[in-house]
N, C-alpha and C positions, 0 to 999 in steps of 0.2 A: 728761575734758577740759573746758576752760572756753572762754568767749567774751568778746570785747570789742565793745561798741557805741559808735559815734562819732555823737554828735548834732550835726548841722550845722543851726543854727537859722534859716538865711536863706531867704527866699522873695522873688521879685520882686513878687508880688502875693499877696493872701490868698484862698484858695478859700473859697467861701461855706459849706462844710460842715465845715471843718477846725478842731478845737480843740486840736491839738498846739501846744506852745510854739514860736513862730517870730517872726521880725522881718523887716521889709522894708528894714532899714538895711544893705543889701548892701555899702556902702562900708567897713564895718568887718571885711571878711573877713580881711584880712592881720593885723589886730590880734587877731582871734579865733584865727587859726591859731597865733600866737605863744603865747597862753595855753593852747591845746589841747595843743601839744607839751610845754609845761611840766607840764601835768597828767599826761600820759602818763608822763613821766619820773619825776615825784614819786610816782606810785601803782604803780610797778613791783613793789612788794612786797605788793600787795593779795591775790594768790592764795597760798594755803598751798602748801607743798612738794608735798603729795599731789595737788594739782589745778592745777598750774602750766602744763601744756601747753595752748596756745591752739589750739583746733580751728576757730574761726570768728571773722571780723572783719566787722562789719556797719556800713556807713555809711548812716544814716537821717536823717530830718529832719522839717520843713524840706525843703530841696532840696540834697542833697549834690553834685549835678551843677553847682551854682553855683561850686564850687571847681574851679580849673583843674588840669590833669594834674600840673604841678609841685608844686602845694600838696598834692595827694593823695599824690604820691611821698614828700614829707617826712613825712607822717603814718605811712605804712607803713614808712618807713625807721626811725623811732623805735620802732615796734612790733617790728620785726625785731631791733633792737639791744637793747631793754630787756626783752623778753618771750621766752618759749620758743615761738615760732610753729612749729606742726607743718608739715612739708613739704607735706602734702596739705590744708592748711587751706582752708576755704571762705571766699573773699573776695568779699563782696557789696556792691554800691552801688545805691541807689535813684536813678533818673534821670528827669527830665522830658523828654518827646519834643522839645520846642522848644529844649532846651539841646544837643542832640546833632548831630554831623556825623561823617563818616568819620574825620577826623583825630583828633577827641576820642575816638572809640571805639577807634581804633588805639592811642592813648596809654593808655587804660584797660587794654587787653590787654597791652601791653608792661610796664605797671606791676605786673601780677600779678593783677588782678581776674579771677575765673573764673566769676562769677555776676552777672547783670544783672537788676534788677527795674524794669520800665518802668511808670510811673504813667499808664496809658492811661485808665482809668475808664469810658470809653464810646467807641464808634466812630461816634457821631452828633454832629454839630456842635451841634444844639439842646441836647442834654444838657450838652456841654462848656461852652457859653456860659452856660447857666443855673446851672451849678455854679461858675462863675468860673474855669475852667481857662484856661491861657495858650495851649495848643496847639489844633489842629483835627484833624479825622478824617484828612485826607490826610497830615498830619505823622505821625500814629500809624502808619499803614500803611507809610509810607516808612521810618521809623526802625526798625521791627521788621526789615524787610529789611536795612537797613544794619548792624544789630547782628549778624545772622547772617553777613553778608558780611565783617564784621571778624573772624570766627572764633570768636565766642562760641557755645557749644552749650547751656549751662545758662541759659536765658533765661525769665523769667516776666513776667507782667503783673498789674496790679491792675484790677479792675472794681468798680463800685458798682451795686447794684440796689435796688429799692424806691423809685425816684424817683416823687414824687407825680404828676408830669405824664406819666408813661410807662405802659407796659403789658407784659403777658407776651410779646406778639409781638415787641416791640422788643428786649426782653432776650434772647429766643431768637435773634434776628438777631445780637446782639452775640456770643453764644456761637458761632454759625456762622462769623462772620468770624474770630474767634479761632482756630477749628479749621483755618483755611486755612494756618496757620503751625505749624512744628514746635516749639511752645512746650513747655517742661518743667514749668512751674509756673503756677498761677493762685491769686491771693488775691482772693476775692470777698466784699465787705462790704455788708451791708444798711445803707442810709442811716439814720443816727441824727441827729436834729436836736438839737444841743447848745446850751445857753445861751452867750451870748457870741460866737456866730458870726453871720454874715449871715442864715443860715437860721433861727437861733434868734430873731433880731429879727423876721424875717418871720412866724414862728409866733406870736410875742407879739402882732403886729399883725393876726393871723388871715389873713395872706396865703398861708400855707403850713401844711400839716399832714402827719403821717406817714400812710402807707396803713394800712388795716385789717389786723388780725392774720391774718385768713383769707387775704387777698391775700399777705401776707408768707410764710405757710407754703406757699402754692402756688408762689411764686417760689423758695423754698428747695429744694423737691423737684424743681422743673423744673431748677434749677441742678444738683442732685445727679445726677439721672437722665441729663441730657444730657451732663454732664461725664464720667460713667462710660462712656457710649456712645462717647465720644471717646478713651477710654483713660486717663482721669485717675483716680487713687485719691483719694477724699475722706478725707484722713487727719486733718483737724481741722476744726472747725465752719466756718471760713472759708478753708481751704487745701486745695489739690488738687495732685497732681503726677503726672507720667508717669515711667516707668522708674526708680521709687524715688528720684527726685531731689527729695526733700522738703527743706525749708529746715533744714539742720543747726543753724543759729544759733537760729531760733525754737523748734525742737524741744528745744534745751537748756533753754530757759525752762520748757517744759511738763513736763520730767522732773526739774526741781529742781536743775540744775547751777548752779555759780557763774558769775557774769559781772560784768564791770566796765563801767560806763557813764561815758563822759567827754563833757564839753560841758555847757552850761547846760540844766537840766531833765532830765539823764540820771539813770537809776537804776542801782544796783548791788546785788548779792546775793552773800554769801559762804557761804550755807548756813544761817546762824543770824541774821545781821543784814542789814537792808536800809539802803542809803544813797541819798541823792538830792541832786543839785546844785540849788541854787535856780534857779527859772525867771526869771532876771534877766540879760539880756545886758549891761547897763551894769555891774553888779557883777562879772560874769565878766571883762569886758574890763579893768577897772581894779583888781580885787582878786584875781583868780583864783578857783579853785573852793573854796579852803579856807574862806573866810569864810561862804559860803552853804551849806555841806554840812549835811545833816540825817542823823540815824541813828535806827534803831528796832531793838530786839532783839525778834525774833518769839517769842511764847510757843509752847508745844507745840501749843496749840489753833490758833494762827495757822498754824503750819507744816502741821498736819494738814488744816485747811480749804483751804489753798492747794494742797496735793498733790491733794486731792479735786477741787477746782475745775478745775485744769489737766488732770488726767488724764481726767475725764469729758467734757471738751470734745474729746477725741481719739477716733479710731475704735477704738483699742485699749482705751480705758477705763482702769480701775485694777486693780491686782493686790492682792487682799485679803490674800494671804499676806505680801507685802512691807509692806503697810500695818500689819499686825499686828506685824511684827517691828520696825518703826520707831516705832510708837505703840501699844504693847501695851495701854495702859489706856483707849484711846478707841474701840475697834472694836466692843464689844458692842452699844451703842446703835445704831451705824451699821448693823450687820447686820440688826437688827430693822427699821429704817427702810427699808433697801434692799429688804427682802422685800415690803413693801407696794407699792413701785413695780414690782417684778417681777410681783407678782400682778395688777397692772393693765396689764401689758404695756408699761410705759414704760421699764423697764430689762431687760436680759438678763444671764444668767450662763453662762459657759462656761469650763471649765478653771481655775477660780479667779479669772477676770477678770469685772468688772462693766462694762457699757457700755450706751449708749443704744440702744434699739430704733428702728425707723423711726418708730414712733408717738411716741417720747419725745425723740429727739435734737434736734428743733427747739425743744423746751421745756426743754432740759437745764439752762439757767441757773436756772429756777425750782425744778427738782428738786434741783440742787446746794444751793441756799439752804436747802431743807428738811432736807438732810442735814448741814448745818454743825454743828459742835460749838461751842456758845456759852458 
């Protein structure tokens, strides 16, 4: 089964850490919607016959909750008309706490959304203010209650850790507050200071810097251990779930399923080729997606490396037998390289699967890079 990603590029303000493609020109939402619906209609034949059932639709951004319920209904109506949407499909929308009220949440429920991802980031006002978030801690708590009151059961939040001005105790308190709610999903991301962001400019002026790697590792395992005590399964480096309610949409990326991305800056993958829409709102509004679309045919090495990277970032790791079947000429060197990491207790092997040990999972990106076929 396949997935569709909808990129809504609008934000009222720019968060200080975010480097995703976005625009504060929210007055162009209606014009954007018109082009988005055309793109969905024009790309209805993107998926091959063998992989045309849509299992998940994910509205990300940007800030999808800047679209009103009627606009969201129009998008889902086109998807239901032009694509083979599975009856039990996961329909997710990312939302900002200050965009929500009971009427909006009721509208989302009636429209068919069955999974909500709340951009909380922190339950402390100081953190939110310094990150440039629009909401405050009281709004976060209030909107989580409202989301459950509206009848949503599959609700998750995002948190950011590794904040230079914060400490372990404060992050632990964030996790304790989170545990007061029957949340089913947690995405927890370590702060990365990216060029082109406000934090990037602050770093360049030496007003801000990342925390030390030792502190990062301590926070990572604090997060892992506390979340597991709370009943969460740490199923991917940055993702946790309860009751096996993992993100079906994101998981499809990690296991190499095809997906269509629509909207400026969105990426698509058909199993062999990668496509991307230019990150240019003006062009998208005036010329549509066609003029700015890019395409890349992935080599066997590229596909091998990508499967390796995405698999080893998950708790289940990679299946060597499957990898050999798909890439029979590329696994001999891999097995030798894997063994050295197993011997050093950074990787583990069980039942033909390779996955990160407790010692190695925090460092998995560096291990993956060493295993890449170049």
